C-alpha positions in Angstrom: -84.9 -65.2 38.3 -81.2 -64.3 38.9 -78.9 -63.8 35.9 -75.3 -64.9 36.3 -73.0 -61.9 36.5 -70.9 -63.2 33.6 -74.0 -63.1 31.4 -75.1 -59.6 32.3 -74.5 -56.8 29.7 -72.7 -53.8 30.9 -75.0 -50.8 31.3 -73.2 -48.1 29.2 -74.0 -45.4 26.7 -72.4 -45.6 23.2 -69.6 -43.1 22.7 -70.8 -39.8 21.4 -74.4 -40.3 22.6 -75.9 -39.1 25.9 -79.0 -39.4 28.1 -80.9 -36.3 29.2 -83.5 -35.8 31.9 -86.5 -33.6 32.6 -85.0 -30.3 33.7 -82.7 -29.9 30.7 -85.4 -31.2 28.3 -87.9 -28.7 29.7 -85.4 -25.8 29.3 -84.8 -26.9 25.7 -88.5 -27.3 25.0 -89.1 -23.7 26.1 -86.2 -22.4 23.9 -87.5 -24.3 20.9 -91.0 -22.9 21.4 -89.6 -19.4 21.4 -87.7 -20.0 18.2 -90.8 -21.7 16.7 -92.9 -18.7 17.4 -90.5 -16.5 15.5 -90.4 -18.8 12.5 -94.2 -19.1 12.4 -94.5 -15.3 12.6 -92.5 -15.2 9.4 -94.9 -17.6 7.7 -92.9 -20.8 7.9 -94.7 -24.1 8.3 -93.6 -27.2 10.2 -92.3 -30.2 8.4 -91.0 -33.5 9.7 -88.9 -35.8 7.6 -87.7 -39.3 8.4 -84.5 -39.8 10.4 -83.5 -42.4 7.8 -82.9 -41.8 4.1 -81.6 -43.7 1.2 -77.9 -43.2 1.3 -77.7 -41.8 -2.2 -80.1 -39.0 -1.2 -77.5 -37.6 1.2 -75.4 -36.0 -1.5 -71.7 -36.4 -1.1 -72.2 -39.1 1.5 -72.7 -41.9 -1.0 -72.0 -45.6 -0.4 -68.7 -47.0 -1.6 -68.4 -50.6 -2.9 -68.8 -52.1 0.6 -70.7 -49.7 2.8 -71.1 -45.9 3.2 -68.3 -44.6 5.5 -68.2 -40.9 4.9 -69.5 -39.7 8.2 -72.9 -41.4 8.3 -74.4 -44.4 10.1 -75.6 -46.7 7.4 -76.9 -50.2 6.9 -78.3 -52.3 4.0 -82.0 -53.0 3.9 -83.6 -56.4 3.1 -84.0 -55.2 -0.5 -80.2 -54.6 -0.7 -80.7 -50.8 -0.7 -78.3 -48.7 1.4 -80.0 -46.6 4.1 -78.4 -44.0 6.3 -79.3 -41.9 9.4 -79.7 -38.3 8.2 -76.5 -36.2 8.6 -78.4 -32.9 8.6 -81.9 -31.7 7.9 -81.2 -30.1 4.5 -80.6 -33.1 2.4 -83.9 -34.8 3.5 -85.6 -31.5 2.7 -84.1 -31.6 -0.8 -85.4 -35.1 -1.3 -88.9 -34.1 0.1 -89.2 -31.1 -2.3 -88.1 -33.1 -5.3 -90.6 -35.9 -4.4 -93.5 -33.5 -3.9 -92.4 -30.7 -6.2 -95.7 -30.2 -8.2 -97.9 -30.1 -5.0 -95.8 -27.6 -3.1 -96.3 -23.8 -3.3 -93.2 -21.9 -4.7 -91.5 -20.5 -2.7 -91.9 -23.3 -0.1 -91.1 -22.2 3.4 -90.6 -24.8 6.1 -89.0 -25.2 9.5 -88.0 -28.4 11.3 -86.4 -29.4 14.5 -84.9 -32.8 14.8 -82.0 -35.1 15.7 -79.1 -35.6 13.2 -76.4 -38.3 13.3 -72.8 -38.1 12.4 -70.4 -41.1 12.4 -67.4 -39.1 13.5 -64.9 -39.3 16.3 -66.6 -37.9 19.5 -64.9 -35.6 21.9 -65.6 -33.0 24.6 -68.8 -31.2 23.6 -68.8 -33.1 20.2 -71.6 -35.7 19.9 -72.7 -38.1 17.3 -76.3 -37.3 17.9 -77.5 -33.7 18.3 -80.5 -31.5 17.5 -80.7 -28.9 14.8 -83.5 -26.3 14.2 -83.7 -25.3 10.5 -85.8 -22.9 8.5 -85.5 -22.9 4.7 -87.1 -21.2 1.7 -87.1 -23.3 -1.5 -88.0 -22.1 -5.0 -86.7 -18.6 -5.3 -83.4 -17.2 -6.4 -84.1 -13.7 -4.8 -81.7 -12.8 -2.1 -84.7 -11.3 -0.3 -85.2 -14.8 1.1 -81.6 -14.8 2.3 -81.9 -11.4 4.0 -85.2 -12.4 5.6 -83.5 -15.5 7.0 -80.9 -13.3 8.7 -83.6 -11.0 10.1 -85.5 -14.0 11.4 -82.3 -15.3 13.1 -81.8 -11.9 14.7 -85.3 -11.9 16.0 -85.0 -15.4 17.4 -81.8 -14.6 19.3 -83.3 -11.3 20.7 -86.5 -13.0 21.8 -84.4 -15.5 23.7 -82.7 -12.5 25.5 -79.4 -12.4 23.6 -79.9 -8.9 22.2 -76.6 -7.0 22.1 -74.7 -10.3 22.6 -74.6 -11.7 19.0 -73.4 -10.8 15.5 -74.8 -12.4 12.3 -71.9 -12.6 9.9 -72.5 -12.9 6.1 -70.3 -13.7 3.2 -70.9 -15.0 -0.4 -69.4 -18.1 -1.9 -69.4 -16.3 -5.3 -66.9 -13.8 -3.8 -64.7 -16.6 -2.6 -64.9 -18.2 -6.0 -64.0 -14.9 -7.6 -60.8 -14.6 -5.5 -59.9 -18.2 -6.3 -60.4 -17.4 -10.0 -58.3 -14.3 -9.7 -55.3 -16.3 -8.3 -55.6 -18.9 -11.0 -57.6 -21.7 -9.3 -60.5 -22.5 -11.7 -63.5 -24.7 -11.0 -63.3 -28.3 -11.9 -62.4 -31.7 -10.5 -58.7 -31.2 -11.1 -58.5 -28.3 -8.7 -61.2 -29.4 -6.2 -58.6 -30.5 -3.6 -56.7 -27.2 -3.8 -59.9 -25.2 -3.6 -61.0 -27.1 -0.5 -57.6 -26.6 1.1 -57.8 -22.8 0.6 -61.4 -22.6 2.0 -60.4 -24.7 5.0 -57.5 -22.5 5.7 -59.7 -19.4 5.6 -62.2 -21.1 7.9 -59.5 -21.5 10.6 -58.7 -17.8 10.7 -60.6 -17.1 14.0 -59.1 -20.1 15.7 -55.5 -20.0 14.5 -54.8 -16.5 13.4 -53.4 -15.0 10.1 -49.9 -16.5 10.4 -51.2 -20.0 10.6 -53.6 -19.3 7.7 -50.6 -18.2 5.6 -48.9 -21.5 6.4 -52.0 -23.5 5.5 -52.3 -21.6 2.2 -48.6 -22.4 1.5 -46.6 -25.5 2.1 -48.4 -26.5 5.3 -48.4 -26.2 9.1 -47.1 -28.2 12.0 -49.2 -27.7 15.1 -48.2 -27.7 18.8 -48.5 -31.5 19.0 -46.2 -32.0 16.0 -48.9 -33.1 13.6 -48.4 -31.7 10.1 -51.3 -30.4 7.9 -50.5 -30.2 4.2 -51.2 -26.7 2.7 -52.8 -25.5 -0.4 -49.4 -25.0 -2.1 -50.2 -21.4 -3.2 -47.4 -19.0 -4.3 -46.5 -15.9 -2.2 -48.6 -13.4 -4.3 -51.7 -15.7 -4.2 -51.3 -16.2 -0.5 -51.3 -12.4 0.1 -54.4 -11.9 -2.0 -56.3 -14.6 -0.1 -55.1 -13.1 3.2 -56.2 -9.6 2.0 -59.7 -11.0 1.5 -59.8 -12.2 5.1 -58.6 -8.8 6.3 -61.4 -6.9 4.6 -63.1 -5.6 7.8 -65.4 -2.7 8.3 -68.4 -1.9 10.4 -70.3 -0.5 7.4 -71.6 -3.2 5.0 -71.3 -0.9 2.0 -67.6 -0.3 2.7 -67.0 -4.1 2.8 -68.6 -4.4 -0.6 -66.4 -1.7 -2.1 -63.2 -3.4 -0.8 -64.3 -6.8 -2.0 -65.1 -5.5 -5.5 -61.4 -4.3 -5.8 -60.3 -7.9 -5.0 -62.6 -9.7 -7.5 -62.9 -7.0 -10.2 -61.6 -9.5 -12.9 -64.1 -12.2 -12.0 -67.6 -12.1 -13.3 -68.8 -14.5 -10.6 -67.0 -12.5 -7.9 -68.6 -9.3 -9.1 -72.0 -11.0 -9.0 -71.4 -12.0 -5.5 -70.6 -8.5 -4.5 -73.8 -7.3 -6.2 -75.8 -9.8 -4.2 -74.3 -8.6 -0.9 -75.1 -5.0 -1.9 -78.8 -6.0 -2.5 -78.8 -7.8 0.9 -77.4 -4.7 2.5 -80.2 -2.5 1.0 -82.9 -4.9 2.2 -81.5 -5.2 5.8 -81.0 -1.4 6.0 -84.6 -0.7 4.8 -85.9 -3.2 7.4 -83.9 -1.6 10.2 -81.3 -4.3 10.7 -78.0 -2.3 11.0 -74.3 -3.3 11.0 -74.4 -3.9 14.7 -76.7 -6.9 14.1 -75.7 -8.2 10.6 -72.2 -7.6 9.3 -70.4 -8.7 6.1 -67.4 -10.9 7.0 -65.3 -12.4 4.1 -63.7 -15.0 6.4 -67.1 -16.8 6.8 -66.7 -19.9 4.6 -69.1 -22.7 5.8 -67.8 -26.2 5.3 -70.5 -28.0 3.3 -69.8 -28.1 -0.4 -73.3 -27.5 -1.5 -73.4 -23.8 -0.7 -73.5 -21.7 -3.9 -74.2 -18.1 -2.8 -74.6 -16.1 0.4 -73.5 -17.9 3.6 -74.2 -17.0 7.2 -72.9 -17.6 10.7 -74.4 -16.3 13.9 -71.8 -15.8 16.6 -72.4 -15.0 20.3 -70.0 -12.3 21.3 -69.9 -12.6 25.1 -67.0 -14.3 26.8 -67.0 -17.7 28.7 -64.2 -19.7 30.3 -62.9 -22.5 28.1 -61.5 -25.9 29.2 -58.1 -24.3 29.7 -59.4 -21.6 32.0 -59.1 -18.9 29.3 -61.7 -16.3 28.5 -62.9 -16.7 24.9 -65.9 -15.7 22.9 -68.7 -18.2 23.1 -68.7 -18.5 19.3 -71.0 -19.8 16.6 -74.6 -21.1 17.4 -76.1 -21.0 13.9 -75.1 -21.1 10.3 -76.5 -21.7 6.8 -76.5 -20.4 3.3 -77.8 -20.6 -0.3 -77.7 -24.0 -2.0 -79.2 -23.7 -5.5 -77.8 -27.0 -6.9 -78.8 -29.5 -4.2 -82.3 -30.3 -5.4 -81.1 -30.4 -9.0 -79.5 -33.8 -8.2 -83.1 -35.1 -8.1 -84.9 -32.9 -10.5 -82.3 -32.3 -13.2 -83.1 -28.6 -13.2 -81.9 -25.9 -10.8 -84.3 -25.3 -7.8 -82.9 -22.4 -5.8 -83.0 -22.6 -2.0 -81.6 -21.0 1.1 -81.8 -21.7 4.8 -80.4 -21.3 8.3 -79.7 -23.9 11.0 -79.5 -23.4 14.7 -77.4 -25.7 16.8 -79.8 -26.4 19.6 -77.5 -27.8 22.3 -75.0 -25.1 21.8 -77.5 -22.3 21.9 -79.0 -23.8 25.1 -75.5 -23.9 26.6 -75.2 -20.2 25.8 -78.5 -19.3 27.4 -77.5 -21.3 30.5 -74.1 -19.5 30.6 -75.8 -16.1 30.4 -78.3 -17.1 33.2 -81.2 -16.8 30.8 -82.5 -20.3 31.5 -81.9 -22.8 34.2 -81.5 -26.6 34.1 -81.9 -26.9 37.9 -84.3 -29.6 39.0 -87.8 -28.3 38.1 -90.6 -28.3 40.6 -92.3 -31.7 40.5 -96.0 -32.6 40.8 -98.2 -32.5 43.9 -98.1 -36.0 45.3 -101.2 -37.7 46.8 -99.9 -40.3 49.2 -101.7 -43.7 49.5 -102.3 -44.5 53.2 -105.2 -47.0 52.7 -105.4 -49.0 49.6 -109.1 -49.7 50.2 -109.7 -46.0 49.7 -108.0 -45.8 46.3 -111.1 -44.3 44.7 -110.9 -41.3 47.0 -107.2 -40.7 46.2 -107.9 -40.9 42.5 -110.7 -38.3 42.9 -108.2 -36.0 44.6 -105.7 -36.1 41.7 -108.5 -35.6 39.2 -109.7 -32.5 41.0 -106.2 -31.1 41.1 -105.6 -31.7 37.5 -108.9 -30.3 36.5 -107.9 -27.1 38.3 -104.8 -26.8 36.1 -102.3 -28.3 38.7 -99.8 -31.0 38.1 -100.7 -33.9 40.4 -99.6 -37.5 40.8 -101.0 -40.4 42.7 -98.3 -42.5 44.5 -98.4 -45.8 42.6 -95.7 -47.7 44.6 -96.3 -50.2 47.4 -94.1 -48.6 50.2 -95.2 -47.1 53.5 -95.5 -43.5 54.5 -91.8 -42.8 55.2 -90.7 -44.1 51.8 -93.6 -42.2 50.1 -92.4 -38.9 51.7 -88.8 -39.6 50.5 -90.3 -40.3 47.0 -92.1 -37.0 47.0 -88.9 -35.2 48.1 -86.9 -36.8 45.2 -89.7 -35.7 42.9 -89.2 -32.1 44.0 -92.9 -32.1 45.0 -94.1 -28.8 46.5 -97.0 -30.3 48.4 -98.0 -33.8 49.5 -101.5 -34.7 50.5 -102.4 -37.2 53.2 -105.8 -38.8 53.9 -105.5 -41.5 56.5 -108.4 -43.1 58.4 -108.5 -40.2 61.0 -108.7 -37.5 58.3 -111.3 -39.5 56.3 -113.5 -39.9 59.4 -113.4 -36.1 59.8 -113.9 -35.3 56.2 -110.5 -33.6 56.1 -107.1 -33.9 54.4 -103.6 -33.0 55.6 -101.3 -30.9 53.4 -97.5 -30.8 53.9 -95.5 -27.9 52.4 -92.3 -29.7 51.5 -90.5 -26.4 50.7 -90.8 -25.5 54.4 -90.5 -28.9 55.8 -87.8 -30.6 53.6 -85.2 -30.9 56.3 -87.7 -32.2 58.9 -89.0 -34.8 56.5 -85.7 -36.5 56.4 -86.0 -37.6 60.0 -89.7 -38.5 60.1 -90.2 -42.0 61.3 -93.8 -42.2 62.5 -97.1 -40.4 62.6 -96.3 -38.7 65.9 -93.3 -36.9 64.4 -95.4 -36.0 61.3 -98.1 -34.3 63.4 -95.5 -32.1 65.2 -94.5 -30.4 61.9 -97.4 -27.8 62.2 -95.4 -25.0 60.7 -95.1 -26.9 57.4 -98.5 -28.6 57.3 -102.2 -27.9 57.6 -105.4 -29.9 57.9 -108.3 -28.6 55.9 -111.8 -29.8 55.0 -111.7 -32.2 52.1 -114.0 -29.9 50.1 -111.3 -27.2 50.3 -108.4 -29.3 49.0 -107.8 -27.4 45.7 -108.1 -24.0 47.3 -105.7 -24.9 50.1 -103.1 -26.3 47.7 -103.3 -23.1 45.7 -102.7 -21.0 48.8 -99.6 -23.0 49.7 -98.2 -22.6 46.2 -99.0 -18.9 46.2 -97.3 -18.5 49.5 -94.0 -19.7 48.1 -94.4 -18.0 44.7 -94.6 -21.5 43.1 -96.9 -23.4 40.8 -97.3 -27.1 40.1 
């Protein structure tokens, strides 16, 4: 049946979403297995939560009178309840812990890899669906759990081959709160907008530089395009105090703590934040994780509002060429922090928690940029061609033998002739094809074609006579020696199926 052209839907991907194929997925799977092995070595267990949650479980992303529109994809269920695609993996974890609180060990340690969805404007490298790989410890206020998360992050990056090319940067939201308190911005709904403006300005230090941050802390800033961003409206003295915070920089973590203490000495919360950083420093030092791996950086803010204590960001320090042809640091591939209030929304009591989250696509891009993984087309399966459909049982026996020997093998299931089957095997990146026609069957033999040697010749093959002339790339062996002969061809090229 032919469908009229005017009635056909256009084949197109939604903006901000993408399709991916085998080679990239295989590279990602290997990377995730490496990270998973590190997480499990630290005693974390796997958890899988639903991709859809009740909208009110997603914290600040609550439904308005008509529909949720704060960055989530949402819809109303048949019972008039608002549902939303998860925005991250942390809010679903908070819901899971609250729902199963009495049955879980405390602390509860879990890891999870999964897709998250954000209803935001897509752009270059910015997708509405992407994968995160999280590890969280729930049920302890001890910063040992935070420090262990940083060590685990270091171990994962090093096991992936990025040793010497990363820096885990740590700050504490309590220190930031202490500075805000010192300049007269107290906690509370009335000052929430100004507090957010200050934190957003600090967060842009790496990208825009100190002068732009000063503008954003003051009246505001007009960018190169002419767009104006309203500032935090701080006075000159307050601006300089916040900028002084961002300029606290030292290789030694202890020195950073000393300098931070001078900035927050009048704030009880700020002093507590410095004390927590000192304790983290002691733990990391005792475990052998020095300043060259984990550094204290007061400019690390983290955007989500639910962070309450130490926050972390893992940055890759090697350079890549950006879209404008400039050499820049690769940048952040992981982040996280302590969120002691998030589960309280469900339980009514504080349940302390801390975690880290790796941006899977971004980390994979880093590994590709460093040449540590490849997304080139992976080697395909051995393909058994079908020359005689009445002999299908024999062809099936071949693929079973190859699979039983640990080799990846496929029976051609199409209906085309020999030439098309060879082209199919070539597109599948097959290392070897196996032929058993009537002549071979009568002799109790099979013909093996090494496609790595004969790929160029295969393009011009039109008949059996031309096939038989490709002796340098093929061999005929006894049927009983099929598996052994295939293994010899693969070994000759340093390949495996």
